[in-house]
Residue, then its C-alpha position, 0 to 999 in steps of 0.5 A: m500500500a502506497v502512503t503519501t506525506r504530501p497534503v491531499d488535493l481535495t479540490a473538485d472541479l464542476g467546470f463552472l464551479r471549483l469546490r474546496n472539496p467534493v462534499l456538499t450537503a444535500s438539500g432538505t437534510f441540512g436546513y439552511g446550513l446555519e442550524f448546523e453551525p454548533y456542530l461543525d465548521l461550515a467553511k470546511l464543506g465543499g458547499i451547502v445546498v440549502k433546503g428547497l425554496y418556493y417563491h412564497p413561504r410554505e408550510g409543507n405536509p401534515p404530520p407525521r412527516l418522518v419514519e425511520t426504516p431498518s436501513g433508511l428514512i422516509n420523509a414527507i416534509g413537503l418542502q416546507g420553507v420561508g420563501v425567497e424574500a425571507f431567505a434573501a433578507k434573513v438567511l443569505p446575509r449570514l450564509r455570505a459570511i461563510d467561506t463555502a459555496v452556497i447552492v440554492n435548491v429551487c422549487g415551483a408549483d409550476d414552470d412560472e414559479y420556478a422561473a420567478v424564484v430564479e429571477f428573484l435570486d439572480a438579484q441577490e449576491g452570494i449564490a454560486a449556483y442553483e439546484l433545480n428540484i424537479s424530482c421531489p416525490n412527496v409534494k404531490k400524491e403518487g410522487a408526480c414531478p417533472a423529472l418523471a419524463p423527458e419532455p417536461t424535464f427538457e421544457l422546464v430546464k430550458l425555461v429556467k436556464s433561459v432566465s438564469r444568470r447562474p449555473l444550473i444543476t438539475k436534480l433528478s428522480p430515481n423513480v423512472t425506467s431510464i435515468i439516462e433518458i431523463a439526464q439526456a433531456a436535462a443536458e440537451a436543455g442546457t443544464d450545467a450539471v445533474a445531481l442524482v438521485n433524489t429519494f425513492l417513492a415509498m411508504a410505511i404502514d402501522l399494522e396495529t391501526r392499519r393506517p399509513r405512518l405518514g400524513n402524506v401516505y407516501g414519502g421519499l426513501s433515503g439512506p443506506a438502503i438506496k445506495p447501491i441503486a444510486l451508484r448504478m444510476v450515477h455510473q450509467v449517467a456519468s458513462r453516457l453524458t459529458v455534463p458533470v454528475i453530482g452523486l447522492g444516495g445513502i452516503m454515510t462514510g468517506a468510503d461511500a463518497l469515494e465509491f460515488l467518485v469512482a463511479g463517475a461523480a465529480a462531487v457528492e452530497v451527504g443527506t440522511a447521514s446528517f440526521v444520524d450524525p450532525d457533523a457527518a459531512a465534516r467527518i466524511i471529508g476527513e475519512i476521504v483524506s485518510w483513505c487518499e493518504a493511505h492509498g497514495v492518492a495525491a488529488v481526489r479528483d483523479l479518482v473520478g470515473t476510474l471504475a474498472v468495468p470488465 
């Protein structure tokens, strides 16, 4: 085993954005980032993807909204949020003071609202990019969202890209038959990167009452249970598309994150792990460094897409 004593180069290059390291926090699992200040130094992160933002404040779904499963978490929060005006006035100024990339997850009830959110945020400073959330499965019954088909994906990405002055990362749904087709549609519409995967549509049942355990009936499954499927989809898309891929889905350790990089992801997002361990993202960065030092890897980006497929 090779061992290096030089500092590991952790920088990640998305083409439109260079990150201190490849570890971002996943939207919906890290609040607006500020809630986690007591637990870790936010400036150590590659970036923060803040929770989904609609134009107006949003209450989200009725409780119960979280159910723990043996190897994951089902959520049906329903994209509760403060809206763009409160975000710009109260949250963004504090995020600007943190030396890390701030990526805003953009939502909309329809195409016009997605565009309106981006147009409002374009006038604000301190945002590195947008993550277009077209894939949340727990807003509408049956998990309906634009990312379930190529055509609405193309149309929405094209519209938002046409009004945005910042790079656009499109977050995709795994609840499809061909993730390659959906990713290709986003790429053809001009997205600068894709993030995959969002959560899997799921449910939990209380046997004694014979009722759903979520107020929304269905929710999105995340955590270790989905990692093998997310890895497969990241590899499929990264092997076929030239736009950068950001991988997420069940990353709990540095080794998990490195597997996504080897599969082809240029960066990763840490989600459910933050519920278990509030400083999980910082810990994972440290574990990546340790692994690279132990294996003689000088630059972590050299691992991207190095999976040896027979």
